[in-house]
C-alpha positions as CSV (number, residue, x, y, z in Angstrom):
1,Q,95.3,38.6,242.7
2,L,95.3,40.1,239.4
3,Q,95.5,44.0,240.0
4,L,96.1,47.2,237.7
5,V,96.0,50.3,240.6
6,E,95.9,53.9,238.5
7,S,96.9,56.8,240.3
8,G,98.0,60.0,239.3
9,G,95.0,61.8,238.3
10,G,93.5,65.2,240.0
11,L,92.7,68.7,239.1
12,V,94.8,70.6,237.5
13,Q,94.7,74.3,235.1
14,P,94.7,74.4,231.6
15,G,97.9,73.9,230.3
16,G,99.2,72.4,233.0
17,S,100.5,68.3,233.6
18,L,100.3,65.8,235.4
19,R,102.0,62.1,235.4
20,L,99.7,59.0,235.5
21,S,100.9,55.9,237.1
22,C,99.8,52.1,236.3
23,A,101.3,49.5,238.8
24,A,100.7,45.4,239.0
25,S,100.3,43.9,241.6
26,G,100.0,39.7,241.5
27,F,101.9,39.2,238.2
28,T,104.7,40.9,236.2
29,L,104.0,43.5,233.2
30,D,107.2,41.6,231.1
31,Y,105.0,40.4,228.8
32,Y,102.2,42.8,229.4
33,S,101.2,45.4,226.1
34,I,99.6,48.3,227.9
35,G,96.6,50.4,226.7
36,W,95.6,53.5,228.6
37,F,91.8,54.9,228.2
38,R,89.5,57.5,228.8
39,Q,85.9,57.9,229.1
40,A,84.3,61.6,230.0
41,P,80.8,62.1,230.8
42,G,78.2,60.6,228.3
43,K,80.9,59.5,226.2
44,E,82.3,55.9,224.7
45,R,85.7,55.0,226.1
46,E,88.6,55.9,223.7
47,G,92.1,54.4,223.6
48,V,94.4,57.1,224.5
49,S,97.9,55.7,224.3
50,C,99.4,52.0,224.1
51,I,102.8,50.3,224.9
52,S,104.5,47.0,223.5
53,S,106.1,44.5,226.4
54,T,109.4,45.9,225.4
55,G,108.5,49.3,225.5
56,G,109.8,49.3,221.8
57,S,106.1,50.2,220.0
58,T,104.4,52.6,220.8
59,N,100.7,54.8,219.7
60,Y,98.9,57.6,220.7
61,A,95.5,58.7,219.5
62,D,95.5,61.8,217.2
63,S,93.8,64.3,220.3
64,V,97.0,63.6,222.4
65,K,100.0,63.3,219.7
66,G,102.3,65.8,221.0
67,R,101.1,66.1,224.4
68,F,100.8,62.7,226.3
69,T,104.3,60.9,226.7
70,I,103.8,56.9,227.6
71,S,106.5,54.8,228.9
72,R,107.0,51.6,231.5
73,D,109.5,50.8,234.1
74,N,109.6,47.1,234.2
75,A,111.9,46.6,237.0
76,K,108.9,48.6,238.7
77,N,106.3,46.5,237.6
78,T,104.6,50.1,236.3
79,V,103.2,52.2,232.9
80,Y,103.0,55.7,233.0
81,L,101.2,58.2,231.2
82,Q,103.1,61.8,231.3
83,I,100.0,64.4,230.4
84,N,100.9,68.0,229.2
85,S,99.3,70.8,228.3
86,L,95.8,69.9,229.0
87,K,92.8,70.8,227.9
88,P,89.7,71.0,229.6
89,E,88.5,68.2,226.9
90,D,90.7,66.2,228.4
91,T,88.6,65.3,231.5
92,A,87.8,62.0,232.0
93,I,88.1,59.2,233.9
94,Y,92.0,57.2,232.8
95,Y,91.7,53.7,232.8
96,C,95.1,51.7,232.5
97,A,94.8,47.8,231.1
98,A,97.2,44.9,230.1
99,F,97.1,41.8,228.1
100,W,99.7,39.3,228.0
101,T,101.2,38.3,224.3
102,V,105.0,37.9,222.5
103,Q,104.6,40.1,219.9
104,A,105.9,43.9,220.0
105,M,102.7,45.3,219.9
106,C,99.7,47.2,221.2
107,L,96.4,47.8,221.0
108,M,94.3,50.8,220.8
109,S,91.0,49.0,221.4
110,G,89.8,48.1,224.9
111,L,88.6,44.7,223.6
112,G,91.7,43.2,223.5
113,Y,92.5,43.8,226.9
114,D,92.1,41.0,230.0
115,Y,92.7,42.6,232.9
116,W,92.1,46.6,234.6
117,G,92.4,48.5,236.5
118,Q,90.0,51.1,238.5
119,G,91.0,54.2,237.1
120,T,91.6,57.6,238.0
121,Q,89.8,61.0,237.4
122,V,91.9,63.4,236.0
123,T,89.6,66.9,235.4
124,V,90.7,70.2,233.7
125,S,89.2,72.8,235.0
126,S,90.7,76.9,235.6
């Protein structure tokens, strides 16, 4: 069974940091581009960041540039999202998603993704 499992969320104070992980099981991520998305209560899902299969191409939403860093370790079949300088508006459920491609690209829209994790909650509050 193909699965993506997110972890690393939690409650953190403003200005704090978290590292989210997205681990794949049942398939290898070598030829998959990965995206991180988030959805806050009452808001639409938004693309946060994405990374190509080799890691050579990345994208970030303007709201997180300079604070979030996406990376991947294909040997561990895991993609990471390091989130620093957290703000209350970063509070959301964070999801990772994957789609297969041979191109060195990724997507910030969720429409192109085939596999989704169940999400991990990030809450930023003092």
